[in-house]
N, CA, C and O atoms as CSV, one atom per row, in Angstrom:
chain,resi,resn,atom,element,x,y,z
A,1,MET,N,N,-79.587,-59.141,17.711
A,1,MET,CA,C,-79.029,-57.873,17.310
A,1,MET,C,C,-79.399,-57.591,15.859
A,1,MET,O,O,-79.513,-58.516,15.054
A,2,LEU,N,N,-79.580,-56.350,15.533
A,2,LEU,CA,C,-80.029,-55.965,14.207
A,2,LEU,C,C,-79.060,-56.384,13.111
A,2,LEU,O,O,-79.495,-56.738,12.015
A,3,SER,N,N,-77.770,-56.352,13.376
A,3,SER,CA,C,-76.806,-56.729,12.346
A,3,SER,C,C,-76.967,-58.194,11.938
A,3,SER,O,O,-76.536,-58.582,10.852
A,4,ASP,N,N,-77.580,-59.008,12.793
A,4,ASP,CA,C,-77.828,-60.403,12.442
A,4,ASP,C,C,-78.960,-60.542,11.435
A,4,ASP,O,O,-79.116,-61.590,10.809
A,5,GLU,N,N,-79.741,-59.498,11.283
A,5,GLU,CA,C,-80.885,-59.536,10.374
A,5,GLU,C,C,-80.513,-59.174,8.945
A,5,GLU,O,O,-81.301,-59.395,8.025
A,6,ILE,N,N,-79.329,-58.622,8.750
A,6,ILE,CA,C,-78.911,-58.238,7.408
A,6,ILE,C,C,-77.654,-58.995,7.010
A,6,ILE,O,O,-76.853,-59.382,7.860
A,7,ALA,N,N,-77.491,-59.200,5.717
A,7,ALA,CA,C,-76.316,-59.887,5.189
A,7,ALA,C,C,-75.593,-58.932,4.255
A,7,ALA,O,O,-76.197,-58.424,3.310
A,8,PRO,N,N,-74.306,-58.675,4.499
A,8,PRO,CA,C,-73.562,-57.750,3.660
A,8,PRO,C,C,-73.225,-58.353,2.295
A,8,PRO,O,O,-73.306,-59.565,2.098
A,9,LEU,N,N,-72.855,-57.501,1.383
A,9,LEU,CA,C,-72.526,-57.865,0.007
A,9,LEU,C,C,-71.560,-59.047,-0.066
A,9,LEU,O,O,-71.809,-60.003,-0.800
A,10,GLU,N,N,-70.489,-58.990,0.669
A,10,GLU,CA,C,-69.465,-60.037,0.612
A,10,GLU,C,C,-70.024,-61.395,1.018
A,10,GLU,O,O,-69.723,-62.411,0.392
A,11,GLU,N,N,-70.831,-61.406,2.059
A,11,GLU,CA,C,-71.399,-62.663,2.547
A,11,GLU,C,C,-72.409,-63.238,1.554
A,11,GLU,O,O,-72.429,-64.445,1.310
A,12,VAL,N,N,-73.238,-62.378,0.988
A,12,VAL,CA,C,-74.235,-62.837,0.011
A,12,VAL,C,C,-73.543,-63.359,-1.245
A,12,VAL,O,O,-73.924,-64.402,-1.776
A,13,ALA,N,N,-72.529,-62.640,-1.719
A,13,ALA,CA,C,-71.787,-63.080,-2.908
A,13,ALA,C,C,-71.174,-64.461,-2.669
A,13,ALA,O,O,-71.241,-65.336,-3.533
A,14,GLN,N,N,-70.585,-64.644,-1.508
A,14,GLN,CA,C,-69.987,-65.941,-1.189
A,14,GLN,C,C,-71.064,-67.027,-1.137
A,14,GLN,O,O,-70.853,-68.136,-1.629
A,15,ALA,N,N,-72.208,-66.711,-0.547
A,15,ALA,CA,C,-73.286,-67.699,-0.411
A,15,ALA,C,C,-73.822,-68.151,-1.764
A,15,ALA,O,O,-74.188,-69.315,-1.926
A,16,ILE,N,N,-73.872,-67.242,-2.736
A,16,ILE,CA,C,-74.406,-67.630,-4.050
A,16,ILE,C,C,-73.298,-68.063,-5.008
A,16,ILE,O,O,-73.567,-68.431,-6.152
A,17,GLY,N,N,-72.054,-68.018,-4.537
A,17,GLY,CA,C,-70.944,-68.510,-5.348
A,17,GLY,C,C,-70.534,-67.582,-6.477
A,17,GLY,O,O,-70.094,-68.035,-7.533
A,18,ARG,N,N,-70.675,-66.295,-6.256
A,18,ARG,CA,C,-70.306,-65.308,-7.274
A,18,ARG,C,C,-69.346,-64.293,-6.680
A,18,ARG,O,O,-69.346,-64.074,-5.469
A,19,PRO,N,N,-68.521,-63.667,-7.525
A,19,PRO,CA,C,-67.646,-62.594,-7.032
A,19,PRO,C,C,-68.457,-61.377,-6.583
A,19,PRO,O,O,-69.558,-61.138,-7.079
A,20,VAL,N,N,-67.913,-60.628,-5.660
A,20,VAL,CA,C,-68.567,-59.424,-5.147
A,20,VAL,C,C,-68.905,-58.465,-6.287
A,20,VAL,O,O,-70.017,-57.941,-6.351
A,21,ALA,N,N,-67.946,-58.235,-7.187
A,21,ALA,CA,C,-68.173,-57.300,-8.302
A,21,ALA,C,C,-69.335,-57.763,-9.184
A,21,ALA,O,O,-70.115,-56.941,-9.664
A,22,TRP,N,N,-69.450,-59.073,-9.396
A,22,TRP,CA,C,-70.542,-59.592,-10.213
A,22,TRP,C,C,-71.889,-59.310,-9.550
A,22,TRP,O,O,-72.826,-58.857,-10.207
A,23,LEU,N,N,-71.981,-59.577,-8.260
A,23,LEU,CA,C,-73.243,-59.353,-7.552
A,23,LEU,C,C,-73.615,-57.878,-7.562
A,23,LEU,O,O,-74.785,-57.531,-7.719
A,24,LYS,N,N,-72.627,-57.013,-7.395
A,24,LYS,CA,C,-72.903,-55.576,-7.426
A,24,LYS,C,C,-73.502,-55.154,-8.765
A,24,LYS,O,O,-74.414,-54.328,-8.809
A,25,ARG,N,N,-72.990,-55.717,-9.846
A,25,ARG,CA,C,-73.479,-55.357,-11.186
A,25,ARG,C,C,-74.791,-56.040,-11.544
A,25,ARG,O,O,-75.586,-55.481,-12.300
A,26,ASN,N,N,-75.032,-57.225,-11.022
A,26,ASN,CA,C,-76.128,-58.060,-11.523
A,26,ASN,C,C,-77.248,-58.363,-10.540
A,26,ASN,O,O,-78.133,-59.154,-10.866
A,27,TRP,N,N,-77.250,-57.766,-9.343
A,27,TRP,CA,C,-78.257,-58.143,-8.353
A,27,TRP,C,C,-79.671,-57.854,-8.853
A,27,TRP,O,O,-80.586,-58.636,-8.596
A,28,LEU,N,N,-79.862,-56.735,-9.567
A,28,LEU,CA,C,-81.213,-56.402,-10.024
A,28,LEU,C,C,-81.672,-57.377,-11.099
A,28,LEU,O,O,-82.824,-57.810,-11.083
A,29,LYS,N,N,-80.804,-57.727,-12.022
A,29,LYS,CA,C,-81.147,-58.715,-13.051
A,29,LYS,C,C,-81.489,-60.056,-12.390
A,29,LYS,O,O,-82.444,-60.726,-12.782
A,30,LEU,N,N,-80.699,-60.436,-11.387
A,30,LEU,CA,C,-80.955,-61.664,-10.647
A,30,LEU,C,C,-82.320,-61.595,-9.959
A,30,LEU,O,O,-83.055,-62.581,-9.921
A,31,HIS,N,N,-82.646,-60.435,-9.425
A,31,HIS,CA,C,-83.954,-60.238,-8.789
A,31,HIS,C,C,-85.082,-60.381,-9.810
A,31,HIS,O,O,-86.060,-61.087,-9.565
A,32,LEU,N,N,-84.944,-59.716,-10.944
A,32,LEU,CA,C,-86.007,-59.715,-11.946
A,32,LEU,C,C,-86.186,-61.077,-12.618
A,32,LEU,O,O,-87.310,-61.473,-12.928
A,33,GLU,N,N,-85.099,-61.783,-12.839
A,33,GLU,CA,C,-85.174,-63.044,-13.580
A,33,GLU,C,C,-85.309,-64.282,-12.699
A,33,GLU,O,O,-85.875,-65.287,-13.129
A,34,GLN,N,N,-84.787,-64.219,-11.452
A,34,GLN,CA,C,-84.785,-65.423,-10.630
A,34,GLN,C,C,-85.343,-65.193,-9.235
A,34,GLN,O,O,-85.113,-65.995,-8.330
A,35,ASN,N,N,-86.072,-64.106,-9.060
A,35,ASN,CA,C,-86.726,-63.803,-7.787
A,35,ASN,C,C,-85.768,-63.640,-6.615
A,35,ASN,O,O,-86.153,-63.852,-5.465
A,36,PHE,N,N,-84.521,-63.265,-6.897
A,36,PHE,CA,C,-83.578,-62.994,-5.828
A,36,PHE,C,C,-84.106,-61.834,-5.000
A,36,PHE,O,O,-84.676,-60.899,-5.563
A,37,PRO,N,N,-83.935,-61.862,-3.681
A,37,PRO,CA,C,-84.477,-60.773,-2.852
A,37,PRO,C,C,-83.886,-59.414,-3.223
A,37,PRO,O,O,-82.733,-59.315,-3.642
A,38,ARG,N,N,-84.692,-58.379,-3.062
A,38,ARG,CA,C,-84.203,-57.013,-3.291
A,38,ARG,C,C,-83.284,-56.629,-2.150
A,38,ARG,O,O,-83.490,-57.030,-1.005
A,39,LYS,N,N,-82.270,-55.847,-2.477
A,39,LYS,CA,C,-81.376,-55.366,-1.433
A,39,LYS,C,C,-82.070,-54.273,-0.635
A,39,LYS,O,O,-83.052,-53.686,-1.091
A,40,ILE,N,N,-81.563,-54.009,0.535
A,40,ILE,CA,C,-82.095,-52.931,1.367
A,40,ILE,C,C,-81.604,-51.617,0.760
A,40,ILE,O,O,-80.418,-51.498,0.454
A,41,PRO,N,N,-82.471,-50.640,0.581
A,41,PRO,CA,C,-82.113,-49.418,-0.140
A,41,PRO,C,C,-80.941,-48.623,0.436
A,41,PRO,O,O,-80.383,-47.775,-0.260
A,42,THR,N,N,-80.561,-48.869,1.667
A,42,THR,CA,C,-79.493,-48.071,2.271
A,42,THR,C,C,-78.098,-48.477,1.818
A,42,THR,O,O,-77.132,-47.780,2.128
A,43,GLY,N,N,-77.969,-49.558,1.111
A,43,GLY,CA,C,-76.653,-49.994,0.660
A,43,GLY,C,C,-76.695,-51.403,0.117
A,43,GLY,O,O,-77.766,-51.949,-0.147
A,44,PHE,N,N,-75.521,-51.990,-0.049
A,44,PHE,CA,C,-75.447,-53.351,-0.565
A,44,PHE,C,C,-75.535,-54.346,0.583
A,44,PHE,O,O,-74.564,-55.017,0.933
A,45,VAL,N,N,-76.730,-54.416,1.155
A,45,VAL,CA,C,-77.059,-55.379,2.199
A,45,VAL,C,C,-78.440,-55.954,1.884
A,45,VAL,O,O,-79.286,-55.287,1.288
A,46,TRP,N,N,-78.646,-57.191,2.292
A,46,TRP,CA,C,-79.903,-57.879,2.010
A,46,TRP,C,C,-80.501,-58.404,3.300
A,46,TRP,O,O,-79.782,-58.642,4.270
A,47,PRO,N,N,-81.820,-58.587,3.317
A,47,PRO,CA,C,-82.443,-59.242,4.471
A,47,PRO,C,C,-81.951,-60.698,4.527
A,47,PRO,O,O,-82.177,-61.477,3.601
A,48,ARG,N,N,-81.289,-61.039,5.606
A,48,ARG,CA,C,-80.662,-62.360,5.723
A,48,ARG,C,C,-81.655,-63.499,5.492
A,48,ARG,O,O,-81.366,-64.435,4.746
A,49,ARG,N,N,-82.809,-63.423,6.121
A,49,ARG,CA,C,-83.779,-64.525,5.998
A,49,ARG,C,C,-84.287,-64.677,4.574
A,49,ARG,O,O,-84.504,-65.797,4.111
A,50,ALA,N,N,-84.477,-63.570,3.878
A,50,ALA,CA,C,-84.954,-63.648,2.492
A,50,ALA,C,C,-83.915,-64.332,1.607
A,50,ALA,O,O,-84.269,-65.131,0.739
A,51,VAL,N,N,-82.644,-64.026,1.821
A,51,VAL,CA,C,-81.583,-64.670,1.037
A,51,VAL,C,C,-81.516,-66.161,1.380
A,51,VAL,O,O,-81.350,-66.996,0.491
A,52,GLU,N,N,-81.645,-66.491,2.662
A,52,GLU,CA,C,-81.617,-67.900,3.066
A,52,GLU,C,C,-82.764,-68.675,2.427
A,52,GLU,O,O,-82.570,-69.794,1.953
A,53,VAL,N,N,-83.953,-68.087,2.412
A,53,VAL,CA,C,-85.108,-68.752,1.792
A,53,VAL,C,C,-84.868,-68.938,0.303
A,53,VAL,O,O,-85.160,-70.000,-0.246
A,54,TRP,N,N,-84.340,-67.916,-0.352
A,54,TRP,CA,C,-84.055,-68.000,-1.789
A,54,TRP,C,C,-83.058,-69.118,-2.058
A,54,TRP,O,O,-83.236,-69.895,-2.997
A,55,LEU,N,N,-82.019,-69.205,-1.250
A,55,LEU,CA,C,-81.019,-70.256,-1.449
A,55,LEU,C,C,-81.620,-71.642,-1.226
A,55,LEU,O,O,-81.355,-72.567,-1.994
A,56,ARG,N,N,-82.424,-71.784,-0.181
A,56,ARG,CA,C,-83.039,-73.089,0.103
A,56,ARG,C,C,-84.031,-73.508,-0.963
A,56,ARG,O,O,-84.193,-74.696,-1.239
A,57,SER,N,N,-84.692,-72.533,-1.559
A,57,SER,CA,C,-85.713,-72.852,-2.562
A,57,SER,C,C,-85.128,-72.919,-3.970
A,57,SER,O,O,-85.864,-73.067,-4.946
A,58,ALA,N,N,-83.821,-72.811,-4.073
A,58,ALA,CA,C,-83.135,-72.825,-5.373
A,58,ALA,C,C,-83.672,-71.716,-6.274
A,58,ALA,O,O,-83.773,-71.885,-7.489
A,59,GLY,N,N,-84.012,-70.592,-5.671
A,59,GLY,CA,C,-84.480,-69.451,-6.454
A,59,GLY,C,C,-85.912,-69.554,-6.911
A,59,GLY,O,O,-86.356,-68.751,-7.732
A,60,GLN,N,N,-86.651,-70.527,-6.399
A,60,GLN,CA,C,-88.027,-70.733,-6.845
A,60,GLN,C,C,-89.019,-70.234,-5.812
A,60,GLN,O,O,-89.683,-71.030,-5.148
A,61,PHE,N,N,-89.121,-68.934,-5.673
A,61,PHE,CA,C,-90.140,-68.363,-4.791
A,61,PHE,C,C,-91.501,-68.600,-5.395
A,61,PHE,O,O,-91.613,-68.902,-6.583
A,62,ALA,N,N,-92.527,-68.468,-4.598
A,62,ALA,CA,C,-93.888,-68.513,-5.125
A,62,ALA,C,C,-94.073,-67.338,-6.076
A,62,ALA,O,O,-93.406,-66.315,-5.921
A,63,PRO,N,N,-94.949,-67.460,-7.043
A,63,PRO,CA,C,-95.177,-66.344,-7.953
A,63,PRO,C,C,-95.594,-65.085,-7.204
A,63,PRO,O,O,-96.183,-65.156,-6.125
A,64,ALA,N,N,-95.290,-63.964,-7.774
A,64,ALA,CA,C,-95.654,-62.684,-7.152
A,64,ALA,C,C,-97.161,-62.590,-7.017
A,64,ALA,O,O,-97.889,-63.081,-7.880
A,65,PRO,N,N,-97.641,-61.973,-5.958
A,65,PRO,CA,C,-99.083,-61.845,-5.784
A,65,PRO,C,C,-99.704,-61.008,-6.896
A,65,PRO,O,O,-99.055,-60.150,-7.494
A,66,LEU,N,N,-100.953,-61.277,-7.150
A,66,LEU,CA,C,-101.678,-60.505,-8.152
A,66,LEU,C,C,-101.943,-59.098,-7.635
A,66,LEU,O,O,-101.901,-58.868,-6.426
A,67,PRO,N,N,-102.210,-58.173,-8.513
A,67,PRO,CA,C,-102.500,-56.804,-8.070
A,67,PRO,C,C,-103.685,-56.757,-7.110
A,67,PRO,O,O,-104.544,-57.639,-7.128
A,68,ALA,N,N,-103.725,-55.729,-6.281
A,68,ALA,CA,C,-104.763,-55.593,-5.266
A,68,ALA,C,C,-106.156,-55.507,-5.869
A,68,ALA,O,O,-107.132,-55.853,-5.202
A,69,ASN,N,N,-106.274,-55.057,-7.107
A,69,ASN,CA,C,-107.597,-54.931,-7.713
A,69,ASN,C,C,-108.073,-56.222,-8.362
A,69,ASN,O,O,-109.109,-56.229,-9.028
A,70,GLN,N,N,-107.338,-57.313,-8.181
A,70,GLN,CA,C,-107.770,-58.614,-8.685
A,70,GLN,C,C,-108.805,-59.154,-7.708
A,70,GLN,O,O,-108.457,-59.541,-6.592
A,71,ASN,N,N,-110.061,-59.186,-8.106
A,71,ASN,CA,C,-111.126,-59.524,-7.172
A,71,ASN,C,C,-111.548,-60.986,-7.183
A,71,ASN,O,O,-112.344,-61.400,-6.340
A,72,GLY,N,N,-111.035,-61.769,-8.113
A,72,GLY,CA,C,-111.393,-63.174,-8.152
A,72,GLY,C,C,-110.744,-63.943,-7.016
A,72,GLY,O,O,-109.800,-63.454,-6.395
A,73,GLN,N,N,-111.242,-65.147,-6.739
A,73,GLN,CA,C,-110.702,-65.952,-5.644
A,73,GLN,C,C,-109.229,-66.267,-5.867
A,73,GLN,O,O,-108.469,-66.368,-4.904
A,74,GLU,N,N,-108.810,-66.427,-7.136
A,74,GLU,CA,C,-107.412,-66.740,-7.387
A,74,GLU,C,C,-106.480,-65.617,-6.961
A,74,GLU,O,O,-105.276,-65.831,-6.821
A,75,GLY,N,N,-107.025,-64.415,-6.753
A,75,GLY,CA,C,-106.216,-63.293,-6.327
A,75,GLY,C,C,-106.224,-63.082,-4.827
A,75,GLY,O,O,-105.547,-62.186,-4.322
A,76,ASP,N,N,-106.978,-63.892,-4.114
A,76,ASP,CA,C,-107.099,-63.726,-2.673
A,76,ASP,C,C,-106.170,-64.709,-1.970
A,76,ASP,O,O,-106.495,-65.889,-1.838
A,77,ALA,N,N,-105.016,-64.224,-1.519
A,77,ALA,CA,C,-104.024,-65.100,-0.911
A,77,ALA,C,C,-104.535,-65.730,0.383
A,77,ALA,O,O,-104.208,-66.878,0.683
A,78,ILE,N,N,-105.327,-64.997,1.141
A,78,ILE,CA,C,-105.850,-65.534,2.400
A,78,ILE,C,C,-106.834,-66.661,2.131
A,78,ILE,O,O,-106.794,-67.698,2.795
A,79,ALA,N,N,-107.706,-66.462,1.170
A,79,ALA,CA,C,-108.661,-67.516,0.820
A,79,ALA,C,C,-107.938,-68.741,0.266
A,79,ALA,O,O,-108.324,-69.874,0.556
A,80,ALA,N,N,-106.900,-68.521,-0.525
A,80,ALA,CA,C,-106.136,-69.638,-1.078
A,80,ALA,C,C,-105.432,-70.415,0.033
A,80,ALA,O,O,-105.412,-71.646,0.013
A,81,ALA,N,N,-104.854,-69.703,1.002
A,81,ALA,CA,C,-104.191,-70.376,2.125
A,81,ALA,C,C,-105.197,-71.156,2.957
A,81,ALA,O,O,-104.919,-72.278,3.379
A,82,ALA,N,N,-106.360,-70.569,3.195
A,82,ALA,CA,C,-107.397,-71.256,3.962
A,82,ALA,C,C,-107.865,-72.509,3.228
A,82,ALA,O,O,-108.069,-73.552,3.850
A,83,ALA,N,N,-108.034,-72.415,1.928
A,83,ALA,CA,C,-108.455,-73.574,1.140
A,83,ALA,C,C,-107.396,-74.674,1.188
A,83,ALA,O,O,-107.733,-75.854,1.290
A,84,ALA,N,N,-106.128,-74.300,1.115
A,84,ALA,CA,C,-105.051,-75.285,1.179
A,84,ALA,C,C,-105.038,-75.987,2.531
A,84,ALA,O,O,-104.822,-77.197,2.600
A,85,LEU,N,N,-105.266,-75.238,3.604
A,85,LEU,CA,C,-105.315,-75.847,4.937
A,85,LEU,C,C,-106.515,-76.778,5.079
A,85,LEU,O,O,-106.405,-77.864,5.648
A,86,ARG,N,N,-107.664,-76.342,4.555
A,86,ARG,CA,C,-108.849,-77.213,4.616
A,86,ARG,C,C,-108.594,-78.509,3.863
A,86,ARG,O,O,-108.945,-79.590,4.334
A,87,GLU,N,N,-107.981,-78.393,2.687
A,87,GLU,CA,C,-107.703,-79.582,1.888
A,87,GLU,C,C,-106.706,-80.495,2.603
A,87,GLU,O,O,-106.872,-81.715,2.614
A,88,ARG,N,N,-105.702,-79.919,3.180
A,88,ARG,CA,C,-104.662,-80.725,3.828
A,88,ARG,C,C,-105.173,-81.433,5.068
A,88,ARG,O,O,-104.863,-82.603,5.291
A,89,TYR,N,N,-105.954,-80.730,5.877
A,89,TYR,CA,C,-106.375,-81.275,7.171
A,89,TYR,C,C,-107.818,-81.765,7.177
A,89,TYR,O,O,-108.299,-82.236,8.207
A,90,GLY,N,N,-108.498,-81.667,6.082
A,90,GLY,CA,C,-109.836,-82.228,5.969
A,90,GLY,C,C,-110.920,-81.450,6.696
A,90,GLY,O,O,-112.006,-81.979,6.935
A,91,ALA,N,N,-110.645,-80.217,7.044
A,91,ALA,CA,C,-111.669,-79.405,7.714
A,91,ALA,C,C,-112.686,-78.928,6.688
A,91,ALA,O,O,-112.390,-78.821,5.498
A,92,ARG,N,N,-113.878,-78.646,7.167
A,92,ARG,CA,C,-114.934,-78.150,6.278
A,92,ARG,C,C,-115.156,-76.667,6.569
A,92,ARG,O,O,-115.030,-76.226,7.711
A,93,PRO,N,N,-115.490,-75.894,5.515
A,93,PRO,CA,C,-115.701,-74.441,5.724
A,93,PRO,C,C,-116.870,-74.129,6.613
A,93,PRO,O,O,-117.156,-72.960,6.868
């Protein structure tokens, strides 16, 4: 059900150990400084899985992707993932 995909303000506040009022005032700062997921624009609800991942990773998401006009290999997420898989499993290109 769709409601299982979103987490309301009260549930998210409880999960991160903060009061509801604090989360309402500080969610954007938390997003900007600690990579907390952005809320869904329709209200104070968050994508449940994104919040769960953030909690499990202790707020340490991977760095934000580089802009689309970054043409070097370091900016190509697909190439980086493929290289990581080759390195891990010993496959050759």
